[in-house]
N, C-alpha and C positions, 0 to 999 in steps of 0.2 A: 935687342928681343929679345920676352920674354922666350925661357923656356917653357916647357910643362912639366908641372911637381911629381913625378913619381906617386907620391902621395897623398897628391889628388885622388881623386872619384871618378874624374871624368877620364884618368890617365891615358884605361888602355882601350880604352872608346877614341879617341884622340885621335893617338898610335891607329886603330886602327882606319882613322880616316886619312892619316896621311899614307899609311899604304895602299890603299884604294887609290889613292892621289897618284904618286907614284907609276904604281902599277898602268894609267894609263895619259901618262903625260908622252908614256915607253911606248905604250898602241898608238901611241896618235902620230905618236912620231915615225914611225917605223911604216905606219899604213898609208905614209903621204911620202914614204922613200924619202923622207930624212937625214942627216945624220946631223951625229952632236955638234963637228964644227954649224951645223948652217944654224942654230939657233943665238947663235952671235950677229948677226942681223936681224936683231930683236933684241939684243940689249939686253939679250945674257951670258954673260962671259962662259966661254967651252968649261973650260972648270968647276965653273958653277953650275951647267948642263948635268955638266958628270956628275960635282956630290948628287943632285935632286933627285936625279936619275936611281943611283950608286946605295942611296939611303938616305928617304922617306921625309930627315928633322933635319936634313938639310930643308927641306922650300916653309919657308919660317915666317913670310909676311906674301901680304896684301899687293903690294908693286911684287912682288914673282906672279905671285900670280896669275895676279892684270895681263901682266908679261906673257904670263905659257897661255894663257887666254887667246892675245890678237898673234901670235907664234905660229896658234894655226886656226884663225879668223874662229875664234869660239866668243860668247860673249862671257861673264867668269862666271852665272852662272852657269852656262853649259857645260863649262869643264868639270866648273865642281860635282852636279847631276851623275852621283856616283852610281 
């Protein structure tokens, strides 16, 4: 998995996207009265999910985004509608 290069002209914009996605998954989980442990039902380990909520750079793959969308009964494009 490739991480963004801080020297890229897109770096700050991408980091902003990751922070928004992080805030969105926290909000979605809390609005559904779920705890982090509930995410294990969607093939996301508790530790992995905790990292995703605490560190926006931990969301590194489309597979993770897909599973996050499924966990909230959303399509990927709906999850990413930030």
